LUMVO-944984 format. One line per field, with one value per atom (N, C-alpha, C, O): residue number from 1; atom name; x, y negated, z. Coordinates in pm, whole numbers. Atoms other than C-alpha are relative to their C-alpha. Layout:
! residues N
k [NUM,...]
a [CA,...]
px [X,...]
py [Y,...]
pz [Z,...]
! end
This chain:
! residues 118
k [1,1,1,1,2,2,2,2,3,3,3,3,4,4,4,4,5,5,5,5,6,6,6,6,7,7,7,7,8,8,8,8,9,9,9,9,10,10,10,10,11,11,11,11,12,12,12,12,13,13,13,13,14,14,14,14,15,15,15,15,16,16,16,16,17,17,17,17,18,18,18,18,19,19,19,19,20,20,20,20,21,21,21,21,22,22,22,22,23,23,23,23,24,24,24,24,25,25,25,25,26,26,26,26,27,27,27,27,28,28,28,28,29,29,29,29,30,30,30,30,31,31,31,31,32,32,32,32,33,33,33,33,34,34,34,34,35,35,35,35,36,36,36,36,37,37,37,37,38,38,38,38,39,39,39,39,40,40,40,40,41,41,41,41,42,42,42,42,43,43,43,43,44,44,44,44,45,45,45,45,46,46,46,46,47,47,47,47,48,48,48,48,49,49,49,49,50,50,50,50,51,51,51,51,52,52,52,52,53,53,53,53,54,54,54,54,55,55,55,55,56,56,56,56,57,57,57,57,58,58,58,58,59,59,59,59,60,60,60,60,61,61,61,61,62,62,62,62,63,63,63,63,64,64,64,64,65,65,65,65,66,66,66,66,67,67,67,67,68,68,68,68,69,69,69,69,70,70,70,70,71,71,71,71,72,72,72,72,73,73,73,73,74,74,74,74,75,75,75,75,76,76,76,76,77,77,77,77,78,78,78,78,79,79,79,79,80,80,80,80,81,81,81,81,82,82,82,82,83,83,83,83,84,84,84,84,85,85,85,85,86,86,86,86,87,87,87,87,88,88,88,88,89,89,89,89,90,90,90,90,91,91,91,91,92,92,92,92,93,93,93,93,94,94,94,94,95,95,95,95,96,96,96,96,97,97,97,97,98,98,98,98,99,99,99,99,100,100,100,100,101,101,101,101,102,102,102,102,103,103,103,103,104,104,104,104,105,105,105,105,106,106,106,106,107,107,107,107,108,108,108,108,109,109,109,109,110,110,110,110,111,111,111,111,112,112,112,112,113,113,113,113,114,114,114,114,115,115,115,115,116,116,116,116,117,117,117,117,118,118,118,118]
a [N,CA,C,O,N,CA,C,O,N,CA,C,O,N,CA,C,O,N,CA,C,O,N,CA,C,O,N,CA,C,O,N,CA,C,O,N,CA,C,O,N,CA,C,O,N,CA,C,O,N,CA,C,O,N,CA,C,O,N,CA,C,O,N,CA,C,O,N,CA,C,O,N,CA,C,O,N,CA,C,O,N,CA,C,O,N,CA,C,O,N,CA,C,O,N,CA,C,O,N,CA,C,O,N,CA,C,O,N,CA,C,O,N,CA,C,O,N,CA,C,O,N,CA,C,O,N,CA,C,O,N,CA,C,O,N,CA,C,O,N,CA,C,O,N,CA,C,O,N,CA,C,O,N,CA,C,O,N,CA,C,O,N,CA,C,O,N,CA,C,O,N,CA,C,O,N,CA,C,O,N,CA,C,O,N,CA,C,O,N,CA,C,O,N,CA,C,O,N,CA,C,O,N,CA,C,O,N,CA,C,O,N,CA,C,O,N,CA,C,O,N,CA,C,O,N,CA,C,O,N,CA,C,O,N,CA,C,O,N,CA,C,O,N,CA,C,O,N,CA,C,O,N,CA,C,O,N,CA,C,O,N,CA,C,O,N,CA,C,O,N,CA,C,O,N,CA,C,O,N,CA,C,O,N,CA,C,O,N,CA,C,O,N,CA,C,O,N,CA,C,O,N,CA,C,O,N,CA,C,O,N,CA,C,O,N,CA,C,O,N,CA,C,O,N,CA,C,O,N,CA,C,O,N,CA,C,O,N,CA,C,O,N,CA,C,O,N,CA,C,O,N,CA,C,O,N,CA,C,O,N,CA,C,O,N,CA,C,O,N,CA,C,O,N,CA,C,O,N,CA,C,O,N,CA,C,O,N,CA,C,O,N,CA,C,O,N,CA,C,O,N,CA,C,O,N,CA,C,O,N,CA,C,O,N,CA,C,O,N,CA,C,O,N,CA,C,O,N,CA,C,O,N,CA,C,O,N,CA,C,O,N,CA,C,O,N,CA,C,O,N,CA,C,O,N,CA,C,O,N,CA,C,O,N,CA,C,O,N,CA,C,O,N,CA,C,O,N,CA,C,O,N,CA,C,O,N,CA,C,O,N,CA,C,O,N,CA,C,O,N,CA,C,O,N,CA,C,O,N,CA,C,O,N,CA,C,O,N,CA,C,O,N,CA,C,O,N,CA,C,O]
px [-89,654,51,95,-48,749,148,227,-138,1072,95,207,-87,1209,39,152,-31,1187,103,197,-98,1371,138,239,-129,1642,65,186,-55,1680,55,163,-50,1713,129,221,-119,1969,126,237,-115,2193,67,185,-53,2237,55,115,-50,2322,112,86,-111,2669,-16,-60,10,2679,75,28,-79,2949,-75,-73,76,2731,-119,-147,113,2428,47,-19,-55,2643,42,19,-40,2786,-122,-119,122,2436,-59,-100,54,2317,87,35,-92,2627,-14,-19,15,2590,-132,-137,132,2219,4,-51,-10,2299,96,66,-104,2613,-45,-12,43,2450,-136,-188,123,2134,-123,-211,115,1888,-132,-237,123,1638,-62,-182,51,1608,-59,-115,44,1516,-134,-187,130,1198,-69,-5,74,925,35,49,-31,1006,-112,-230,98,834,-70,-184,53,780,83,195,-77,885,14,67,-17,865,12,-36,-15,957,-30,11,21,834,59,17,-63,1052,-61,-136,36,988,121,144,-123,1308,-11,11,11,1251,137,235,-124,1514,-1,-88,-14,1624,-111,-138,97,1352,69,6,-78,1626,92,139,-91,1836,139,192,-135,2168,94,52,-100,2490,124,155,-128,2810,98,78,-101,3116,-64,-20,67,2880,-113,-192,105,2654,-123,-112,121,2292,-43,-32,57,2144,-140,-220,129,1847,-104,-223,92,1699,71,193,-57,1749,-79,-199,60,1675,66,188,-54,1713,14,-39,-10,1807,-2,21,2,1777,53,52,-57,1933,-110,-215,87,1762,80,185,-73,1865,-84,-197,68,1768,-141,-161,139,1391,-75,-198,65,1321,-8,94,16,1178,19,76,-4,1150,-2,-64,1,1215,-36,13,44,1048,50,-18,-42,1255,-79,-68,78,1020,73,91,-78,1211,-62,-149,42,1154,123,225,-106,1371,-64,-122,56,1261,-145,-183,144,890,-37,-151,28,918,19,122,-5,843,39,-12,-45,1017,-20,16,14,925,94,78,-96,1213,-26,-108,6,1250,125,185,-106,1519,-62,-139,66,1424,92,193,-63,1541,-52,-173,41,1537,-82,-165,79,1400,-145,-236,134,1099,-70,-192,57,1050,76,165,-77,1166,-16,67,23,1020,-17,-129,11,1103,-63,-124,61,993,-153,-218,145,639,-45,-147,32,639,2,-83,-9,748,-125,-181,121,458,-122,-206,112,215,0,-106,-9,341,-46,-121,36,305,-149,-211,145,-49,-79,-178,68,-151,4,-95,-12,-19,-94,-160,86,-205,-146,-223,138,-529,-28,-135,17,-478,-12,-96,5,-411,-134,-193,129,-723,-114,-206,103,-933,3,-101,-14,-796,-51,-99,49,-885,-151,-213]
py [-50,729,136,149,-132,1098,-1,-76,-6,1186,35,-15,-38,1344,-118,-125,119,1013,-86,-137,79,832,64,-5,-69,1096,-22,-43,25,1055,-141,-161,139,675,-13,-85,11,720,49,7,-49,907,-110,-101,107,586,-118,-209,109,359,54,131,-50,425,-46,-158,32,433,-125,-204,119,168,-126,-225,116,-70,-27,-142,17,-9,-57,-144,51,-68,-145,-224,139,-388,-92,-202,80,-514,-23,-134,13,-445,-92,-174,85,-608,-145,-234,137,-915,-59,-175,45,-942,-49,-154,38,-950,-116,-209,100,-1161,-141,-237,134,-1451,-38,-145,32,-1433,-10,-92,6,-1368,31,-19,-33,-1223,-124,-128,124,-1573,-95,-198,91,-1726,40,-31,-44,-1529,86,139,-91,-1339,143,172,-139,-968,60,34,-69,-760,109,144,-102,-495,-3,-54,-2,-441,141,160,-139,-64,90,58,-100,238,136,165,-140,597,84,72,-85,849,140,175,-141,1207,73,74,-66,1405,149,190,-143,1777,61,36,-68,1986,143,186,-139,2341,86,77,-94,2604,123,201,-113,2855,-49,-162,40,2848,-34,35,41,2667,31,38,-32,2749,-87,-128,72,2563,78,95,-81,2768,118,157,-116,3058,-32,56,39,2863,-47,-128,42,2824,-142,-182,132,2477,24,95,-21,2463,-105,-77,111,2125,-108,-117,108,1830,-128,-132,132,1465,-90,-99,92,1216,-140,-168,141,851,-80,-26,86,559,-138,-176,132,216,-104,-102,114,-92,-123,-150,117,-407,-125,-118,128,-774,5,43,5,-812,131,132,-130,-442,26,21,-20,-369,143,169,-140,9,91,60,-101,313,134,168,-131,652,107,136,-113,931,125,172,-122,1230,112,105,-109,1553,134,145,-136,1924,88,61,-100,2219,130,135,-132,2584,-10,41,13,2495,-84,-80,88,2246,-145,-178,140,1876,-86,-67,92,1603,-143,-177,143,1235,-72,-65,77,1018,-148,-182,142,642,-70,-33,93,377,-138,-163,129,19,-113,-91,122,-335,-25,-37,14,-383,-127,-131,122,-736,21,-41,-23,-605,117,127,-112,-287,10,94,6,-367,122,145,-115,-50,128,173,-120,257,118,204,-110,492,-6,97,16,350,38,104,-36,384,152,208,-146,747,63,157,-52,811,-20,69,28,647,97,146,-96,866,138,205,-132,1178,11,111,-1,1088,3,75,3,1011,138,184,-134,1348,97,178,-89,1528,-22,74,30,1349,56,111,-52,1442,153,210,-147,1806,46,143,-35,1819,-19,62,23,1671,106,144,-103,1928,135,216,-127,2216,0,97]
pz [104,-3874,46,160,-39,-3875,37,-21,-46,-3696,-114,-119,113,-4014,-85,-134,80,-4198,72,10,-77,-3917,-6,-19,7,-3921,-137,-146,134,-4297,-11,-67,3,-4258,78,36,-85,-3981,-72,-40,75,-4224,-82,-116,84,-4422,79,22,-83,-4129,88,181,-82,-3987,145,170,-142,-3606,37,120,-29,-3601,-40,33,46,-3802,92,124,-91,-3578,134,191,-125,-3269,-12,80,23,-3416,-4,51,8,-3493,140,172,-136,-3135,85,161,-77,-2985,-41,45,50,-3205,46,87,-43,-3123,145,177,-141,-2751,22,97,-23,-2772,-37,33,43,-2960,60,31,-70,-2747,-88,-61,90,-3028,71,30,-74,-2779,63,88,-60,-2629,-102,-65,106,-2963,-62,-147,53,-3036,105,196,-88,-2859,-41,-160,36,-2840,-86,-63,82,-3105,81,53,-89,-2835,126,126,-124,-2476,57,166,-43,-2451,-123,-232,105,-2659,62,174,-39,-2633,-113,-228,101,-2814,4,95,6,-2915,-55,-176,40,-2922,31,145,-28,-2963,29,-40,-36,-2793,-47,-122,41,-2836,61,181,-55,-2802,62,134,-52,-2716,111,105,-109,-2395,-53,-141,35,-2428,116,232,-101,-2244,-20,-132,6,-2161,86,206,-68,-2070,73,181,-57,-2000,96,129,-95,-1763,-77,-168,71,-1873,40,156,-30,-1900,56,-4,-67,-1664,-35,-41,20,-1743,-83,-82,81,-1977,25,1,-14,-1892,-101,-108,100,-2171,60,167,-36,-2144,-128,-237,117,-2376,36,153,-28,-2409,25,-39,-25,-2266,-38,19,46,-2448,19,67,-17,-2449,-56,-171,44,-2467,17,9,-20,-2406,149,218,-143,-2063,45,151,-43,-2056,-123,-225,105,-2272,65,172,-48,-2228,-98,-196,84,-2384,41,154,-24,-2411,-75,-197,59,-2472,35,121,-33,-2473,5,-59,-8,-2383,46,155,-33,-2385,43,149,-22,-2400,121,167,-113,-2113,-47,-105,42,-2178,120,231,-105,-1977,-48,-160,25,-1964,95,216,-80,-1844,-27,-112,34,-1833,50,151,-38,-1819,-14,-106,1,-1741,45,113,-47,-1689,141,161,-140,-1311,24,115,-14,-1352,-44,11,51,-1544,69,66,-75,-1339,133,147,-124,-985,91,178,-87,-827,-83,-105,83,-1040,73,10,-74,-761,-10,-25,15,-776,-141,-158,138,-1154,-18,-87,6,-1117,60,4,-64,-878,-91,-102,90,-1123,-119,-158,110,-1409,44,-26,-51,-1196,24,-13,-25,-1083,-131,-143,130,-1442,-65,-121,59,-1558,70,5,-76,-1279,-35,-44,41,-1374,-140,-165,135,-1738,1,-68,-10,-1649,57,9,-60,-1429,-101,-106,102,-1710,-109,-163,104,-1955,49,-31,-54,-1721,1,43]
! end
């Protein structure tokens, strides 16, 4: 689904209502009553193509984060800032006990992809 469509839908769902739904989902243990529909999410959040500043200081880098809730094992927020793409991740420690190894695997995969593209 295009990001623009998701943004349009988000305009109709108040943040308070979305937060209440997520809290209720966790509080009553709904994740324990069905198989998860998915266990990972990859986002695409375009950032500013122009440099940003805070109190005169330039922002050098941007790392995104995302929520991990019941039934979700890992989320990969993919962002951009000034023509630089960053892949971050947040995970449930029970489902991803060694994030350093996962980081190494992501880096090796990227290097293999870059070598194949050259």
